[in-house]
N, C-alpha and C positions, 0 to 999 in steps of 0.2 A: 534402596530407601523404602521405608514403610509408607503406606498411603496416609494422607492427612485428613483430619475431619474438616468440615466446612469452616468452622471457627478458626482452627489452626492455620488453614490456608489464608484466611483473611488477615490474621495477625501477621503472618509471614510476609504477605504482600504489603501490608502497612509499614512494616519495619523497613523493607527494601525501598518503598516509595519515599518514605521519610528521609532515608539516607541519600537518595538521589536528589531530592528537592532541597535538602538542608545541608548536605555533605556530611551529616552525622546521623546515627540512628536515634530513635526515641527513647525516653526513659520508661520505666515500668508504669509510672504515674500517667504519662501521656498515652500509653497504650490502654490503660484502664479507662481514662476519660474518653478515648475514642470509641471504645466498645461498651462503655457503661458497665464495667465489671470491677470487682475489687482487686486490690494489689495481689492478694493471695491467689485469686483465680488466674490472674495474669501470670504469676509465677508457675502455676500448674501447667499452663499452656506452653510457657517458655521451656520448662523442663521436658515436656513431651516433644517439642520441636528439637531440642538438643538430643534426646534419646533416639529419635528417628533419623538423626543425621542431617537435619536441614538448617541447624543454627549452632553457632559457637558463641560462647559468652565468657568474657574475661571477668574474673572475680573482683569484687570491690570497685568496679567501674560502672557508673550510672548508665552510660551509653555504650557499654562494651559488647554490643551484639554484632555478629557478622553472619550474613546469610551464606550458606554453602551451596554453590551451584552444582547441579548434576553434570555429568559428562555431555549429555545431550544439550543442556542449556549453554554450556561453555562453547560447544561447537557452533550452536546457532548464533551466539553473540559474536564469535569470531567471523562467521559468515556475514553478519550484518555490517561489520566494520569494513568489509571488503567490497560491499555492493550497496547500491541505492535501491530502496523499495519503491517501485513505481505503482501508483494507484490504478486499478483496472476499473473503468467506469462502465455502467450498464447502459441500456437504452434510455433515451430522453423523452419524457412525456411532454406534450405540447405545453409551452409556457413555463416549463421547469428548467432551471440551469443545469447544464451537463456536469459542471464541476461541484455540485452539491455534495456534501460529505455523506449524506444518506444514499447517494447513488454509487458509492464505491462498493464493488462486488468482491474485491480481493486485491492482491498485490502480486506483481511480477518483479523479479530481480534484474538489475542492470549493473554491469561492472562500472565502478566509479571511474570517472574521467580525470586523469591527472592534470588536465588543463583547466579544470574547474567544473563545478556542477551547473548543469542547465536544467530548466524546468521541463519535466517530461510527464506524460501520462500514457495509459494504454487503453485500447478499445478492442472488443471482440467483433470480428467482421461477420455481417449477416448478408447472405445472398451471393450471387455469382457474377456480379457486374464487373469484377476485376480479375477474372480467372486468366485472361491472356497476359496479365502482368505477374502471374504466379501467386495471386492472392485469392484464397479460397474461403468458402463459408466455414466459420468456426476458427479461422486463424486469429491470432492476436497481433495487432500492430502497435509498436511503440512509437509515440509521437512527441516531437518537440514543439512546445507551444510557440506559435508565431502567427501574425495576422497577414503576412504576405508570403509569396512564393514565386519561383521562377517558372516560366513556361516549360511544361513537360514534367514537372515534379508531382509526385503523388501526395495529396493533401487530405486532411479531414476538414470538411466544410459543413456548415449548418444550413439546412434548408427547412424553413418553417419549424425551427427548433429541433429538427431531427439531424443527427450526425450521419454523414455519409463519406465513404472512401472513394475518391475519384482522382483522375489526372487533371491538373489545371492546364488549360489552354489560354494563354494570355496574349491575345492578338491585338493589333493596333486599334481595331474598332471597338472590341469588347472582350471581356474574359468570360469563359464558360467552363463547364465541367464535363469531362469526357470519360465514358466507361471503357473498359478493356474487354469487351465482349460484344460481338456483332449483333447479339439479340437485344442489346440495350441502346437506346438513343442517347445522344449527348444532351445534357441539360443546358439549354441555351437561353431561354427567355424567362428565367426565374432568378430573383435576387438570392445571393448566398453570401455567407461570411466565412472566411478561412480562419480556423482556430489552431491549425498546426500542420506540420509536415511529417510524413511517415519516414522514419529513419531506420526502422528494424522490424523484422517479421519473426513471429514465433509460431510454431506449429506443433501440435500434439498428435502423435501417431497411436492409433488404437491397436493393441496386440490381440489377435484372435487366439 
């Protein structure tokens, strides 16, 4: 497929978005009104999109547009239907919510659960406080959102608005957070809030 101009790409995106939102594509008039251009100019862009292989149009039908997907787009859409995209959150600044949309740094994939979708998120680990549990600096943990956990489970907890990965120790007297590295002390006398339980670990290996 030939490369599109910026305006052609925007018109193509608008046609596809309109189809998704309304279940049918827009008319030439609606495209013209959207981009403040004449019907003749719209027709020129439509012809260019057809010639470059991005669009099909049925004659004498007002909304007879069909966006043609590339092989890469078809493969990506099939992949998305088989997996859930889990948001990967960054560090949390003091006073800011961890789940703010502008704190999303990317997405990781997770196979869809036939038993039903649960709410998950992902965080990148910083530091070496959990290395004895096999969790290293730079690893990505996938977390199921929940505000409670059992003794000995690895959790994500908020300490002064900062997210940390630790093992929950839920004793009869009090609950505290335990590191998996002898160089780090347990967090005993500080209030914390559990926001999820670690259910999966992802690691990227660098190739020299």
